All heavy atoms as a GROMACS GRO file, in nm:
protein
  588
    1MET      N    1  10.678  10.877  10.152
    1MET     CA    2  10.627  10.834  10.024
    1MET      C    3  10.479  10.800  10.039
    1MET      O    4  10.444  10.710  10.112
    1MET     CB    5  10.701  10.711   9.978
    1MET     CG    6  10.845  10.737   9.952
    1MET     SD    7  10.911  10.606   9.851
    1MET     CE    8  11.079  10.648   9.865
    2CYS      N    9  10.397  10.875   9.972
    2CYS     CA   10  10.254  10.850   9.983
    2CYS      C   11  10.186  10.881   9.852
    2CYS      O   12  10.238  10.956   9.771
    2CYS     CB   13  10.195  10.934  10.096
    2CYS     SG   14  10.210  11.110  10.068
    3SER      N   15  10.069  10.823   9.833
    3SER     CA   16  10.000  10.844   9.706
    3SER      C   17   9.959  10.989   9.688
    3SER      O   18   9.961  11.040   9.577
    3SER     CB   19   9.879  10.752   9.697
    3SER     OG   20   9.786  10.781   9.799
    4SER      N   21   9.922  11.056   9.796
    4SER     CA   22   9.882  11.196   9.780
    4SER      C   23  10.003  11.283   9.745
    4SER      O   24   9.988  11.390   9.689
    4SER     CB   25   9.815  11.246   9.908
    4SER     OG   26   9.904  11.242  10.015
    5CYS      N   27  10.124  11.237   9.777
    5CYS     CA   28  10.244  11.313   9.744
    5CYS      C   29  10.285  11.298   9.598
    5CYS      O   30  10.338  11.387   9.539
    5CYS     CB   31  10.362  11.269   9.831
    5CYS     SG   32  10.335  11.294  10.006
    6ASN      N   33  10.261  11.179   9.541
    6ASN     CA   34  10.310  11.156   9.407
    6ASN      C   35  10.203  11.114   9.307
    6ASN      O   36  10.234  11.087   9.193
    6ASN     CB   37  10.423  11.053   9.410
    6ASN     CG   38  10.381  10.922   9.468
    6ASN    OD1   39  10.262  10.890   9.469
    6ASN    ND2   40  10.474  10.845   9.519
    7GLY      N   41  10.078  11.103   9.350
    7GLY     CA   42   9.970  11.073   9.260
    7GLY      C   43   9.960  10.928   9.217
    7GLY      O   44   9.882  10.896   9.129
    8LEU      N   45  10.038  10.839   9.275
    8LEU     CA   46  10.034  10.698   9.237
    8LEU      C   47   9.934  10.622   9.323
    8LEU      O   48   9.908  10.660   9.436
    8LEU     CB   49  10.172  10.635   9.254
    8LEU     CG   50  10.282  10.691   9.166
    8LEU    CD1   51  10.416  10.632   9.205
    8LEU    CD2   52  10.253  10.664   9.019
    9SER      N   53   9.882  10.515   9.270
    9SER     CA   54   9.794  10.429   9.347
    9SER      C   55   9.878  10.354   9.449
    9SER      O   56   9.976  10.289   9.414
    9SER     CB   57   9.724  10.329   9.254
    9SER     OG   58   9.650  10.239   9.330
   10TYR      N   59   9.843  10.365   9.574
   10TYR     CA   60   9.924  10.308   9.682
   10TYR      C   61   9.862  10.177   9.724
   10TYR      O   62   9.767  10.172   9.800
   10TYR     CB   63   9.929  10.407   9.798
   10TYR     CG   64  10.047  10.387   9.888
   10TYR    CD1   65  10.174  10.419   9.843
   10TYR    CD2   66  10.032  10.335  10.015
   10TYR    CE1   67  10.283  10.401   9.925
   10TYR    CE2   68  10.141  10.317  10.096
   10TYR     CZ   69  10.266  10.351  10.051
   10TYR     OH   70  10.375  10.333  10.131
   11ASP      N   71   9.915  10.066   9.674
   11ASP     CA   72   9.863   9.935   9.708
   11ASP      C   73   9.971   9.853   9.778
   11ASP      O   74  10.081   9.901   9.802
   11ASP     CB   75   9.808   9.863   9.585
   11ASP     CG   76   9.912   9.842   9.476
   11ASP    OD1   77  10.033   9.857   9.502
   11ASP    OD2   78   9.872   9.811   9.363
   12LYS      N   79   9.939   9.729   9.812
   12LYS     CA   80  10.033   9.644   9.886
   12LYS      C   81  10.164   9.625   9.808
   12LYS      O   82  10.272   9.634   9.865
   12LYS     CB   83   9.967   9.510   9.915
   12LYS     CG   84  10.053   9.417   9.997
   12LYS     CD   85   9.979   9.289  10.028
   12LYS     CE   86  10.064   9.194  10.109
   12LYS     NZ   87   9.990   9.071  10.142
   13ARG      N   88  10.154   9.601   9.681
   13ARG     CA   89  10.274   9.579   9.599
   13ARG      C   90  10.361   9.704   9.597
   13ARG      O   91  10.483   9.696   9.613
   13ARG     CB   92  10.231   9.540   9.458
   13ARG     CG   93  10.345   9.510   9.364
   13ARG     CD   94  10.292   9.492   9.225
   13ARG     NE   95  10.201   9.605   9.206
   13ARG     CZ   96  10.128   9.628   9.100
   13ARG    NH1   97  10.131   9.549   9.002
   13ARG    NH2   98  10.051   9.732   9.090
   14TYR      N   99  10.300   9.820   9.579
   14TYR     CA  100  10.374   9.946   9.576
   14TYR      C  101  10.436   9.974   9.713
   14TYR      O  102  10.550  10.016   9.723
   14TYR     CB  103  10.278  10.058   9.535
   14TYR     CG  104  10.343  10.194   9.524
   14TYR    CD1  105  10.431  10.222   9.421
   14TYR    CD2  106  10.316  10.292   9.618
   14TYR    CE1  107  10.491  10.345   9.411
   14TYR    CE2  108  10.375  10.416   9.607
   14TYR     CZ  109  10.464  10.443   9.504
   14TYR     OH  110  10.522  10.565   9.494
   15SER      N  111  10.362   9.946   9.819
   15SER     CA  112  10.412   9.966   9.954
   15SER      C  113  10.536   9.879   9.978
   15SER      O  114  10.639   9.927  10.025
   15SER     CB  115  10.302   9.930  10.055
   15SER     OG  116  10.351   9.933  10.185
   16ASN      N  117  10.527   9.750   9.946
   16ASN     CA  118  10.640   9.660   9.967
   16ASN      C  119  10.759   9.698   9.880
   16ASN      O  120  10.874   9.689   9.925
   16ASN     CB  121  10.598   9.516   9.940
   16ASN     CG  122  10.513   9.459  10.050
   16ASN    OD1  123  10.511   9.510  10.162
   16ASN    ND2  124  10.440   9.354  10.020
   17LYS      N  125  10.734   9.743   9.758
   17LYS     CA  126  10.843   9.784   9.669
   17LYS      C  127  10.917   9.904   9.727
   17LYS      O  128  11.040   9.907   9.728
   17LYS     CB  129  10.786   9.818   9.531
   17LYS     CG  130  10.890   9.864   9.432
   17LYS     CD  131  10.827   9.899   9.299
   17LYS     CE  132  10.930   9.960   9.207
   17LYS     NZ  133  10.869  10.014   9.086
   18ASN      N  134  10.843  10.003   9.776
   18ASN     CA  135  10.907  10.121   9.833
   18ASN      C  136  10.984  10.087   9.960
   18ASN      O  137  11.095  10.136   9.982
   18ASN     CB  138  10.805  10.230   9.862
   18ASN     CG  139  10.771  10.308   9.738
   18ASN    OD1  140  10.855  10.328   9.652
   18ASN    ND2  141  10.648  10.352   9.728
   19ILE      N  142  10.927  10.002  10.045
   19ILE     CA  143  10.997   9.961  10.167
   19ILE      C  144  11.126   9.888  10.130
   19ILE      O  145  11.232   9.913  10.188
   19ILE     CB  146  10.906   9.874  10.256
   19ILE    CG1  147  10.794   9.960  10.314
   19ILE    CG2  148  10.987   9.808  10.368
   19ILE    CD1  149  10.685   9.881  10.384
   20SER      N  150  11.120   9.799  10.032
   20SER     CA  151  11.240   9.726   9.988
   20SER      C  152  11.345   9.820   9.930
   20SER      O  153  11.464   9.808   9.961
   20SER     CB  154  11.202   9.620   9.883
   20SER     OG  155  11.122   9.522   9.940
   21ASN      N  156  11.301   9.913   9.844
   21ASN     CA  157  11.396  10.009   9.785
   21ASN      C  158  11.465  10.092   9.892
   21ASN      O  159  11.586  10.113   9.886
   21ASN     CB  160  11.325  10.099   9.685
   21ASN     CG  161  11.287  10.028   9.558
   21ASN    OD1  162  11.340   9.921   9.527
   21ASN    ND2  163  11.195  10.086   9.483
   22LEU      N  164  11.389  10.140   9.989
   22LEU     CA  165  11.449  10.219  10.098
   22LEU      C  166  11.546  10.134  10.179
   22LEU      O  167  11.654  10.181  10.218
   22LEU     CB  168  11.340  10.277  10.187
   22LEU     CG  169  11.261  10.391  10.125
   22LEU    CD1  170  11.136  10.421  10.208
   22LEU    CD2  171  11.347  10.516  10.112
   23HIS      N  172  11.511  10.010  10.205
   23HIS     CA  173  11.598   9.920  10.281
   23HIS      C  174  11.733   9.901  10.209
   23HIS      O  175  11.838   9.905  10.272
   23HIS     CB  176  11.528   9.785  10.301
   23HIS     CG  177  11.612   9.685  10.371
   23HIS    ND1  178  11.627   9.684  10.508
   23HIS    CD2  179  11.686   9.582  10.324
   23HIS    CE1  180  11.707   9.585  10.542
   23HIS    NE2  181  11.744   9.522  10.433
   24HIS      N  182  11.728   9.884  10.078
   24HIS     CA  183  11.850   9.857  10.001
   24HIS      C  184  11.943   9.977   9.990
   24HIS      O  185  12.060   9.959   9.957
   24HIS     CB  186  11.815   9.802   9.864
   24HIS     CG  187  11.757   9.664   9.870
   24HIS    ND1  188  11.827   9.554   9.916
   24HIS    CD2  189  11.634   9.618   9.840
   24HIS    CE1  190  11.751   9.447   9.913
   24HIS    NE2  191  11.631   9.484   9.868
   25VAL      N  192  11.893  10.097  10.019
   25VAL     CA  193  11.982  10.214  10.020
   25VAL      C  194  12.014  10.259  10.162
   25VAL      O  195  12.067  10.367  10.183
   25VAL     CB  196  11.926  10.331   9.935
   25VAL    CG1  197  11.920  10.293   9.789
   25VAL    CG2  198  11.794  10.381   9.987
   26GLY      N  199  11.979  10.176  10.262
   26GLY     CA  200  12.022  10.202  10.398
   26GLY      C  201  11.919  10.256  10.495
   26GLY      O  202  11.952  10.288  10.609
   27TYR      N  203  11.794  10.269  10.455
   27TYR     CA  204  11.690  10.318  10.544
   27TYR      C  205  11.609  10.202  10.599
   27TYR      O  206  11.576  10.109  10.526
   27TYR     CB  207  11.595  10.413  10.472
   27TYR     CG  208  11.659  10.544  10.434
   27TYR    CD1  209  11.712  10.563  10.309
   27TYR    CD2  210  11.666  10.649  10.526
   27TYR    CE1  211  11.772  10.683  10.273
   27TYR    CE2  212  11.725  10.769  10.492
   27TYR     CZ  213  11.778  10.785  10.366
   27TYR     OH  214  11.837  10.903  10.332
   28GLU      N  215  11.575  10.207  10.726
   28GLU     CA  216  11.487  10.108  10.784
   28GLU      C  217  11.350  10.170  10.806
   28GLU      O  218  11.336  10.268  10.878
   28GLU     CB  219  11.541  10.059  10.919
   28GLU     CG  220  11.453   9.953  10.981
   28GLU     CD  221  11.505   9.902  11.114
   28GLU    OE1  222  11.613   9.944  11.155
   28GLU    OE2  223  11.434   9.822  11.176
   29VAL      N  224  11.250  10.115  10.740
   29VAL     CA  225  11.114  10.166  10.753
   29VAL      C  226  11.051  10.103  10.877
   29VAL      O  227  11.047   9.981  10.889
   29VAL     CB  228  11.030  10.134  10.628
   29VAL    CG1  229  10.886  10.180  10.645
   29VAL    CG2  230  11.092  10.199  10.505
   30VAL      N  231  11.007  10.187  10.969
   30VAL     CA  232  10.944  10.136  11.091
   30VAL      C  233  10.796  10.169  11.098
   30VAL      O  234  10.725  10.119  11.184
   30VAL     CB  235  11.017  10.187  11.218
   30VAL    CG1  236  11.159  10.135  11.223
   30VAL    CG2  237  11.013  10.339  11.224
   31GLY      N  238  10.749  10.254  11.007
   31GLY     CA  239  10.607  10.288  11.008
   31GLY      C  240  10.567  10.371  10.888
   31GLY      O  241  10.651  10.427  10.819
   32LEU      N  242  10.438  10.373  10.865
   32LEU     CA  243  10.378  10.452  10.758
   32LEU      C  244  10.262  10.531  10.817
   32LEU      O  245  10.198  10.486  10.912
   32LEU     CB  246  10.325  10.362  10.647
   32LEU     CG  247  10.426  10.270  10.578
   32LEU    CD1  248  10.353  10.174  10.485
   32LEU    CD2  249  10.527  10.351  10.501
   33VAL      N  250  10.234  10.646  10.760
   33VAL     CA  251  10.122  10.730  10.804
   33VAL      C  252  10.039  10.763  10.681
   33VAL      O  253  10.092  10.790  10.575
   33VAL     CB  254  10.173  10.861  10.869
   33VAL    CG1  255  10.058  10.950  10.908
   33VAL    CG2  256  10.261  10.831  10.988
   34SER      N  257   9.907  10.761  10.696
   34SER     CA  258   9.821  10.797  10.585
   34SER      C  259   9.692  10.860  10.634
   34SER      O  260   9.656  10.846  10.750
   34SER     CB  261   9.787  10.673  10.502
   34SER     OG  262   9.694  10.593  10.572
   35ASP      N  263   9.625  10.929  10.542
   35ASP     CA  264   9.488  10.968  10.572
   35ASP      C  265   9.404  10.842  10.556
   35ASP      O  266   9.454  10.738  10.518
   35ASP     CB  267   9.441  11.081  10.480
   35ASP     CG  268   9.435  11.042  10.333
   35ASP    OD1  269   9.447  10.921  10.302
   35ASP    OD2  270   9.419  11.130  10.249
   36MET      N  271   9.281  10.848  10.586
   36MET     CA  272   9.199  10.727  10.576
   36MET      C  273   9.106  10.733  10.455
   36MET      O  274   8.990  10.699  10.463
   36MET     CB  275   9.120  10.707  10.706
   36MET     CG  276   9.208  10.670  10.824
   36MET     SD  277   9.318  10.531  10.792
   36MET     CE  278   9.202  10.399  10.768
   37GLY      N  279   9.165  10.775  10.343
   37GLY     CA  280   9.090  10.776  10.218
   37GLY      C  281   9.062  10.635  10.170
   37GLY      O  282   9.118  10.538  10.220
   38PRO      N  283   8.976  10.619  10.071
   38PRO     CA  284   8.934  10.486  10.024
   38PRO      C  285   9.050  10.398   9.978
   38PRO      O  286   9.052  10.278  10.004
   38PRO     CB  287   8.839  10.514   9.909
   38PRO     CG  288   8.811  10.659   9.912
   38PRO     CD  289   8.910  10.726  10.000
   39THR      N  290   9.150  10.456   9.912
   39THR     CA  291   9.264  10.377   9.866
   39THR      C  292   9.343  10.322   9.984
   39THR      O  293   9.385  10.206   9.984
   39THR     CB  294   9.356  10.461   9.776
   39THR    OG1  295   9.281  10.509   9.667
   39THR    CG2  296   9.473  10.379   9.724
   40ASN      N  297   9.362  10.404  10.086
   40ASN     CA  298   9.438  10.360  10.202
   40ASN      C  299   9.361  10.256  10.284
   40ASN      O  300   9.421  10.166  10.341
   40ASN     CB  301   9.478  10.479  10.289
   40ASN     CG  302   9.579  10.566  10.218
   40ASN    OD1  303   9.672  10.515  10.158
   40ASN    ND2  304   9.560  10.695  10.223
   41ILE      N  305   9.230  10.269  10.289
   41ILE     CA  306   9.150  10.167  10.358
   41ILE      C  307   9.165  10.034  10.284
   41ILE      O  308   9.178   9.929  10.347
   41ILE     CB  309   9.003  10.212  10.368
   41ILE    CG1  310   8.993  10.328  10.468
   41ILE    CG2  311   8.914  10.096  10.413
   41ILE    CD1  312   8.858  10.395  10.473
   42GLY      N  313   9.169  10.037  10.152
   42GLY     CA  314   9.193   9.916  10.074
   42GLY      C  315   9.329   9.856  10.104
   42GLY      O  316   9.344   9.734  10.114
   43LEU      N  317   9.430   9.942  10.121
   43LEU     CA  318   9.564   9.894  10.156
   43LEU      C  319   9.562   9.828  10.293
   43LEU      O  320   9.623   9.724  10.313
   43LEU     CB  321   9.665  10.008  10.152
   43LEU     CG  322   9.808   9.973  10.192
   43LEU    CD1  323   9.866   9.866  10.100
   43LEU    CD2  324   9.895  10.097  10.191
   44TRP      N  325   9.491   9.888  10.389
   44TRP     CA  326   9.480   9.827  10.523
   44TRP      C  327   9.423   9.687  10.511
   44TRP      O  328   9.472   9.593  10.573
   44TRP     CB  329   9.388   9.911  10.611
   44TRP     CG  330   9.456  10.026  10.677
   44TRP    CD1  331   9.540  10.117  10.619
   44TRP    CD2  332   9.445  10.064  10.813
   44TRP    NE1  333   9.581  10.208  10.711
   44TRP    CE2  334   9.523  10.179  10.831
   44TRP    CE3  335   9.374  10.012  10.921
   44TRP    CZ2  336   9.534  10.242  10.954
   44TRP    CZ3  337   9.385  10.076  11.043
   44TRP    CH2  338   9.464  10.189  11.058
   45LYS      N  339   9.319   9.671  10.430
   45LYS     CA  340   9.258   9.538  10.413
   45LYS      C  341   9.357   9.441  10.351
   45LYS      O  342   9.368   9.326  10.393
   45LYS     CB  343   9.131   9.548  10.328
   45LYS     CG  344   9.018   9.617  10.401
   45LYS     CD  345   8.897   9.632  10.312
   45LYS     CE  346   8.786   9.708  10.384
   45LYS     NZ  347   8.671   9.734  10.299
   46ALA      N  348   9.431   9.485  10.249
   46ALA     CA  349   9.528   9.399  10.182
   46ALA      C  350   9.641   9.356  10.276
   46ALA      O  351   9.692   9.245  10.267
   46ALA     CB  352   9.586   9.470  10.060
   47LEU      N  353   9.678   9.444  10.369
   47LEU     CA  354   9.786   9.413  10.465
   47LEU      C  355   9.733   9.349  10.592
   47LEU      O  356   9.808   9.322  10.685
   47LEU     CB  357   9.863   9.541  10.500
   47LEU     CG  358   9.943   9.604  10.386
   47LEU    CD1  359   9.997   9.740  10.429
   47LEU    CD2  360  10.056   9.512  10.343
   48ASN      N  361   9.602   9.325  10.598
   48ASN     CA  362   9.536   9.265  10.714
   48ASN      C  363   9.555   9.350  10.841
   48ASN      O  364   9.579   9.297  10.949
   48ASN     CB  365   9.584   9.122  10.737
   48ASN     CG  366   9.489   9.043  10.824
   48ASN    OD1  367   9.370   9.070  10.825
   48ASN    ND2  368   9.541   8.948  10.897
   49ILE      N  369   9.546   9.482  10.825
   49ILE     CA  370   9.558   9.574  10.937
   49ILE      C  371   9.419   9.602  10.991
   49ILE      O  372   9.326   9.624  10.915
   49ILE     CB  373   9.626   9.705  10.893
   49ILE    CG1  374   9.768   9.675  10.846
   49ILE    CG2  375   9.626   9.807  11.005
   49ILE    CD1  376   9.834   9.793  10.779
   50LYS      N  377   9.408   9.601  11.123
   50LYS     CA  378   9.280   9.627  11.190
   50LYS      C  379   9.302   9.732  11.298
   50LYS      O  380   9.415   9.752  11.342
   50LYS     CB  381   9.229   9.498  11.253
   50LYS     CG  382   9.200   9.389  11.151
   50LYS     CD  383   9.158   9.261  11.221
   50LYS     CE  384   9.118   9.155  11.124
   50LYS     NZ  385   9.217   9.110  11.032
   51PRO      N  386   9.199   9.800  11.345
   51PRO     CA  387   9.216   9.899  11.451
   51PRO      C  388   9.280   9.841  11.578
   51PRO      O  389   9.345   9.913  11.652
   51PRO     CB  390   9.073   9.947  11.479
   51PRO     CG  391   9.000   9.922  11.352
   51PRO     CD  392   9.061   9.797  11.294
   52THR      N  393   9.265   9.713  11.598
   52THR     CA  394   9.325   9.650  11.716
   52THR      C  395   9.466   9.598  11.689
   52THR      O  396   9.535   9.556  11.781
   52THR     CB  397   9.237   9.533  11.765
   52THR    OG1  398   9.220   9.441  11.656
   52THR    CG2  399   9.102   9.583  11.811
   53SER      N  400   9.510   9.599  11.565
   53SER     CA  401   9.642   9.550  11.527
   53SER      C  402   9.693   9.634  11.410
   53SER      O  403   9.663   9.606  11.295
   53SER     CB  404   9.635   9.403  11.487
   53SER     OG  405   9.759   9.358  11.441
   54LEU      N  406   9.772   9.737  11.440
   54LEU     CA  407   9.815   9.832  11.338
   54LEU      C  408   9.950   9.800  11.276
   54LEU      O  409  10.010   9.884  11.212
   54LEU     CB  410   9.820   9.973  11.399
   54LEU     CG  411   9.688  10.031  11.445
   54LEU    CD1  412   9.709  10.164  11.516
   54LEU    CD2  413   9.592  10.048  11.329
   55SER      N  414   9.999   9.679  11.292
   55SER     CA  415  10.129   9.647  11.234
   55SER      C  416  10.115   9.548  11.119
   55SER      O  417  10.018   9.476  11.109
   55SER     CB  418  10.224   9.592  11.341
   55SER     OG  419  10.177   9.469  11.389
   56PHE      N  420  10.216   9.548  11.034
   56PHE     CA  421  10.222   9.454  10.923
   56PHE      C  422  10.368   9.416  10.904
   56PHE      O  423  10.459   9.482  10.952
   56PHE     CB  424  10.163   9.513  10.794
   56PHE     CG  425  10.240   9.632  10.741
   56PHE    CD1  426  10.333   9.615  10.640
   56PHE    CD2  427  10.217   9.758  10.791
   56PHE    CE1  428  10.404   9.723  10.591
   56PHE    CE2  429  10.287   9.867  10.742
   56PHE     CZ  430  10.381   9.849  10.642
   57GLY      N  431  10.392   9.307  10.835
   57GLY     CA  432  10.528   9.258  10.817
   57GLY      C  433  10.609   9.342  10.720
   57GLY      O  434  10.565   9.371  10.610
   58ASN      N  435  10.727   9.382  10.762
   58ASN     CA  436  10.821   9.450  10.675
   58ASN      C  437  10.881   9.345  10.582
   58ASN      O  438  10.935   9.246  10.629
   58ASN     CB  439  10.929   9.517  10.760
   58ASN     CG  440  11.031   9.593  10.679
   58ASN    OD1  441  11.062   9.558  10.567
   58ASN    ND2  442  11.085   9.698  10.738
   59PRO      N  443  10.873   9.362  10.449
   59PRO     CA  444  10.922   9.259  10.359
   59PRO      C  445  11.074   9.239  10.365
   59PRO      O  446  11.125   9.140  10.317
   59PRO     CB  447  10.879   9.309  10.220
   59PRO     CG  448  10.860   9.455  10.236
   59PRO     CD  449  10.817   9.476  10.378
   60GLU      N  450  11.148   9.331  10.425
   60GLU     CA  451  11.294   9.323  10.429
   60GLU      C  452  11.350   9.296  10.568
   60GLU      O  453  11.468   9.267  10.581
   60GLU     CB  454  11.355   9.453  10.375
   60GLU     CG  455  11.325   9.478  10.230
   60GLU     CD  456  11.393   9.378  10.137
   60GLU    OE1  457  11.496   9.319  10.175
   60GLU    OE2  458  11.341   9.358  10.027
   61ALA      N  459  11.272   9.309  10.670
   61ALA     CA  460  11.322   9.293  10.807
   61ALA      C  461  11.235   9.193  10.881
   61ALA      O  462  11.125   9.161  10.840
   61ALA     CB  463  11.322   9.428  10.879
   62LYS      N  464  11.285   9.145  10.991
   62LYS     CA  465  11.207   9.050  11.070
   62LYS      C  466  11.115   9.122  11.168
   62LYS      O  467  11.045   9.060  11.245
   62LYS     CB  468  11.301   8.956  11.145
   62LYS     CG  469  11.384   8.873  11.050
   62LYS     CD  470  11.459   8.767  11.123
   62LYS     CE  471  11.559   8.700  11.034
   62LYS     NZ  472  11.514   8.604  10.946
   63LYS      N  473  11.115   9.253  11.164
   63LYS     CA  474  11.029   9.333  11.252
   63LYS      C  475  10.904   9.376  11.175
   63LYS      O  476  10.903   9.380  11.052
   63LYS     CB  477  11.101   9.460  11.296
   63LYS     CG  478  11.229   9.437  11.369
   63LYS     CD  479  11.287   9.573  11.405
   63LYS     CE  480  11.437   9.569  11.411
   63LYS     NZ  481  11.494   9.700  11.432
   64GLY      N  482  10.804   9.411  11.249
   64GLY     CA  483  10.683   9.465  11.188
   64GLY      C  484  10.693   9.615  11.169
   64GLY      O  485  10.776   9.682  11.229
   65CYS      N  486  10.610   9.668  11.083
   65CYS     CA  487  10.597   9.812  11.063
   65CYS      C  488  10.463   9.855  11.121
   65CYS      O  489  10.366   9.782  11.114
   65CYS     CB  490  10.594   9.847  10.915
   65CYS     SG  491  10.751   9.833  10.832
   66MET      N  492  10.458   9.974  11.174
   66MET     CA  493  10.332  10.030  11.222
   66MET      C  494  10.269  10.112  11.110
   66MET      O  495  10.337  10.184  11.040
   66MET     CB  496  10.355  10.121  11.343
   66MET     CG  497  10.403  10.048  11.465
   66MET     SD  498  10.286   9.925  11.526
   66MET     CE  499  10.151  10.028  11.578
   67TYR      N  500  10.139  10.100  11.095
   67TYR     CA  501  10.066  10.179  10.998
   67TYR      C  502   9.967  10.264  11.075
   67TYR      O  503   9.875  10.211  11.136
   67TYR     CB  504   9.993  10.088  10.898
   67TYR     CG  505   9.959  10.158  10.770
   67TYR    CD1  506  10.037  10.141  10.658
   67TYR    CD2  507   9.852  10.245  10.762
   67TYR    CE1  508  10.008  10.206  10.539
   67TYR    CE2  509   9.822  10.311  10.645
   67TYR     CZ  510   9.901  10.291  10.534
   67TYR     OH  511   9.873  10.356  10.418
   68LEU      N  512   9.989  10.393  11.078
   68LEU     CA  513   9.907  10.482  11.160
   68LEU      C  514   9.818  10.572  11.077
   68LEU      O  515   9.864  10.635  10.984
   68LEU     CB  516   9.998  10.570  11.247
   68LEU     CG  517  10.091  10.495  11.341
   68LEU    CD1  518  10.186  10.592  11.408
   68LEU    CD2  519  10.012  10.418  11.443
   69PRO      N  520   9.690  10.576  11.112
   69PRO     CA  521   9.602  10.672  11.046
   69PRO      C  522   9.638  10.813  11.093
   69PRO      O  523   9.679  10.833  11.207
   69PRO     CB  524   9.463  10.633  11.092
   69PRO     CG  525   9.482  10.558  11.218
   69PRO     CD  526   9.617  10.495  11.209
   70MET      N  527   9.625  10.909  11.006
   70MET     CA  528   9.665  11.046  11.037
   70MET      C  529   9.593  11.101  11.160
   70MET      O  530   9.650  11.180  11.234
   70MET     CB  531   9.639  11.136  10.916
   70MET     CG  532   9.738  11.247  10.904
   70MET     SD  533   9.709  11.342  10.754
   70MET     CE  534   9.789  11.238  10.632
   71SER      N  535   9.472  11.056  11.186
   71SER     CA  536   9.398  11.108  11.302
   71SER      C  537   9.471  11.078  11.433
   71SER      O  538   9.469  11.159  11.525
   71SER     CB  539   9.257  11.051  11.307
   71SER     OG  540   9.263  10.910  11.315
   72LEU      N  541   9.538  10.964  11.443
   72LEU     CA  542   9.614  10.934  11.564
   72LEU      C  543   9.733  11.029  11.580
   72LEU      O  544   9.767  11.070  11.690
   72LEU     CB  545   9.666  10.790  11.561
   72LEU     CG  546   9.561  10.681  11.576
   72LEU    CD1  547   9.628  10.544  11.565
   72LEU    CD2  548   9.490  10.692  11.709
   73ILE      N  549   9.793  11.067  11.470
   73ILE     CA  550   9.904  11.162  11.474
   73ILE      C  551   9.853  11.298  11.521
   73ILE      O  552   9.916  11.364  11.602
   73ILE     CB  553   9.972  11.174  11.336
   73ILE    CG1  554  10.026  11.038  11.290
   73ILE    CG2  555  10.079  11.280  11.336
   73ILE    CD1  556  10.125  10.974  11.384
   74LEU      N  557   9.740  11.341  11.469
   74LEU     CA  558   9.686  11.472  11.506
   74LEU      C  559   9.652  11.479  11.654
   74LEU      O  560   9.663  11.585  11.715
   74LEU     CB  561   9.563  11.504  11.421
   74LEU     CG  562   9.590  11.524  11.272
   74LEU    CD1  563   9.458  11.540  11.198
   74LEU    CD2  564   9.679  11.642  11.249
   75LEU      N  565   9.611  11.370  11.714
   75LEU     CA  566   9.581  11.369  11.856
   75LEU      C  567   9.705  11.396  11.942
   75LEU      O  568   9.693  11.441  12.055
   75LEU     CB  569   9.517  11.235  11.897
   75LEU     CG  570   9.378  11.209  11.842
   75LEU    CD1  571   9.335  11.068  11.878
   75LEU    CD2  572   9.278  11.310  11.897
   76ASN      N  573   9.822  11.366  11.889
   76ASN     CA  574   9.946  11.385  11.963
   76ASN      C  575  10.005  11.523  11.949
   76ASN      O  576  10.105  11.553  12.012
   76ASN     CB  577  10.050  11.280  11.920
   76ASN     CG  578  10.010  11.142  11.967
   76ASN    OD1  579   9.964  11.125  12.078
   76ASN    ND2  580  10.030  11.044  11.882
   77LEU      N  581   9.949  11.609  11.865
   77LEU     CA  582  10.004  11.744  11.846
   77LEU      C  583   9.972  11.835  11.961
   77LEU      O  584   9.882  11.825  12.033
   77LEU     CB  585   9.953  11.804  11.716
   77LEU     CG  586   9.999  11.733  11.590
   77LEU    CD1  587   9.935  11.799  11.469
   77LEU    CD2  588  10.149  11.739  11.577
   0.00000   0.00000   0.00000
């Protein structure tokens, strides 16, 4: 689920809502991936994510979620 996939503004509230919805139907969200466009950089700031700390609190679980910029994924290909 990403803003580029559905055209919606991807903010902290939308992120938490989607994580909660997925949790309630049986999915555990352990991470998110995004490009580093301006909207996603704003989301990083809202979630207090930094290059040295890429995790944020999952609103439904006691574990953190990893938020990875797409460039890190491309390095692993």
